[in-house]
C-alpha positions in Angstrom: -6.5 14.1 -18.0 -3.4 12.8 -15.7 -4.3 9.4 -16.1 -4.4 9.5 -19.9 -0.8 10.9 -19.6 0.2 8.3 -16.9 -0.5 5.5 -19.5 0.9 7.5 -22.0 4.2 8.3 -20.3 4.3 4.6 -19.5 3.9 2.9 -23.0 6.5 5.6 -24.4 9.2 3.9 -21.9 9.6 1.1 -24.2 9.6 3.3 -27.3 13.4 4.7 -28.8 14.4 7.5 -26.5 17.9 8.1 -28.5 19.1 7.6 -32.1 22.5 7.4 -33.1 23.4 6.7 -37.2 26.5 6.3 -38.9 26.4 7.3 -42.6 28.1 8.1 -45.7 27.0 10.0 -48.5 23.9 10.0 -47.6 22.9 6.5 -47.2 22.9 5.2 -43.6 25.3 2.8 -42.5 24.6 2.0 -39.1 21.4 2.7 -37.0 22.0 2.1 -33.0 18.1 3.2 -31.5 17.3 3.1 -27.6 14.5 2.7 -25.5 14.1 4.3 -22.1 14.1 0.4 -20.7 17.5 -0.4 -22.6 18.6 3.7 -20.5 17.9 1.7 -17.5 16.8 2.9 -14.6 15.3 6.0 -16.2 13.0 3.6 -18.3 12.0 1.5 -15.4 11.7 4.7 -13.4 9.3 6.6 -15.8 7.4 3.0 -16.2 6.3 3.1 -12.7 5.9 6.4 -12.0 3.4 6.7 -14.9 1.3 3.8 -13.6 1.4 5.5 -10.0 0.3 8.5 -11.6 -3.0 6.8 -13.2 -3.4 4.6 -10.4 -3.2 8.1 -7.6 -5.7 9.6 -9.9 -8.2 6.5 -9.4 -8.3 6.9 -5.5 -11.6 8.8 -4.4 -11.5 12.5 -3.0 -11.9 12.5 0.7 -10.3 14.8 3.0 -8.1 11.8 4.1 -6.2 11.1 0.7 -5.3 14.8 0.1 -1.4 13.7 0.7 -1.8 10.7 -1.8 -3.4 14.1 -4.9 -0.1 15.9 -3.3 2.0 13.2 -4.6 0.5 13.4 -8.8 2.4 17.4 -9.4 5.2 15.7 -7.5 5.5 12.8 -10.0 4.7 15.1 -12.6 8.5 17.2 -12.3 9.9 13.6 -11.7 9.0 12.5 -15.2 10.0 16.0 -17.0 13.3 16.1 -15.2 13.9 12.5 -16.4 13.9 13.0 -19.9 15.5 16.0 -19.3 18.5 13.9 -18.0 18.8 11.3 -21.1 19.1 14.2 -23.6 22.7 13.6 -24.2 22.1 9.8 -23.9 23.1 8.8 -27.6 26.3 10.6 -28.2 28.6 8.1 -26.7 26.9 6.0 -28.7 27.9 8.2 -31.5 31.2 8.3 -30.2 31.2 4.8 -30.5 30.0 4.3 -34.1 33.1 6.7 -35.1 35.4 4.2 -33.7 33.7 1.4 -35.6 34.3 3.4 -38.7 38.0 2.6 -39.0 38.0 -1.2 -38.8 34.4 -2.0 -40.2 33.5 -0.1 -42.6 35.9 1.2 -45.5 34.3 4.2 -46.5 35.9 7.8 -47.5 33.3 10.0 -45.5 31.5 8.4 -43.0 29.7 10.5 -40.2 28.2 9.6 -37.1 25.2 11.9 -35.5 23.0 11.7 -32.6 19.6 12.8 -31.7 16.7 12.2 -29.7 14.0 10.2 -30.6 10.1 10.6 -30.4 9.5 8.6 -27.2 11.6 10.9 -25.4 9.4 14.0 -26.5 6.3 12.4 -25.9 7.2 11.5 -22.0 8.4 15.2 -21.3 4.7 16.4 -22.7 3.1 13.9 -20.7 5.4 15.0 -17.9 4.6 18.1 -17.9 0.5 17.8 -19.0 0.6 15.8 -14.9 2.4 18.3 -13.8 0.0 21.3 -14.8 -3.2 19.2 -14.6 -2.0 17.9 -11.1 -1.8 21.3 -10.2 -5.0 22.6 -11.4 -6.5 19.8 -9.7 -4.9 20.6 -6.0 -6.2 24.5 -6.4 -9.4 23.3 -7.8 -10.7 20.7 -4.7 -8.7 23.8 -2.4 -11.0 26.0 -3.5 -14.0 23.2 -3.4 -13.8 22.4 -0.1 -16.6 23.4 2.0 -15.6 26.2 4.3 -13.0 27.1 1.7 -14.4 30.7 1.2 -12.6 32.8 4.1 -12.7 36.2 2.1 -16.2 37.3 3.6 -17.5 36.9 7.1 -20.2 35.6 8.1 -22.1 36.6 10.8 -25.7 37.0 12.0 -26.3 40.9 11.4 -25.4 40.3 8.1 -28.0 42.4 6.0 -31.0 40.2 3.4 -29.6 39.3 -0.3 -29.9 42.1 -2.3 -30.2 45.2 0.0 -27.3 47.6 1.4 -26.1 47.6 5.1 -27.9 50.6 7.3 -23.9 52.2 7.3 -23.9 52.5 3.4 -27.3 54.4 3.6 -26.3 57.2 5.6 -26.8 60.7 5.1 -23.2 61.3 5.7 -22.0 59.3 2.9 -24.3 61.1 -0.3 -21.2 63.0 -1.3 -18.6 60.5 -0.9 -16.7 60.1 -4.9 -15.3 56.0 -3.6 -19.5 55.1 -2.5 -20.9 53.2 -5.6 -24.6 54.6 -6.3 -25.1 51.9 -9.0 
């Protein structure tokens, strides 16, 4: 899942992240889209992080590689932060379009609008998937490691499976309400 999200995020760095439009009476006079690569270094960083996550997932799970797999949730967090910092990058472009209308477009009532394009939301979602799936993978690997279950001590005097220890069957515990009789 992390690998797929990394590839999707890397490809979404080439898609439009923001757009600004100069419109008058319902018609778009000028539309400006900015991709992640035009919003340097954010687009290049998302591309690099997406490729790195894809490669980190391919590393075989071994005890000496555990620190590399811990980088996956960190990369997901970075991929969530980058789109959040790029949310308002279209506002300066919209202000520039407002200034352009004075001399370039002789219209009665032009308006400049700006917003976030689909590519930025895709990267935000991919980053969230990488963050959650990377954390889940670390938790599952930790619980699946041999010797990872420290909740039950093992000793040679433990009774066979299905048989209660002798101290639980003692007559002084028969009237105990905390005793499980099932």
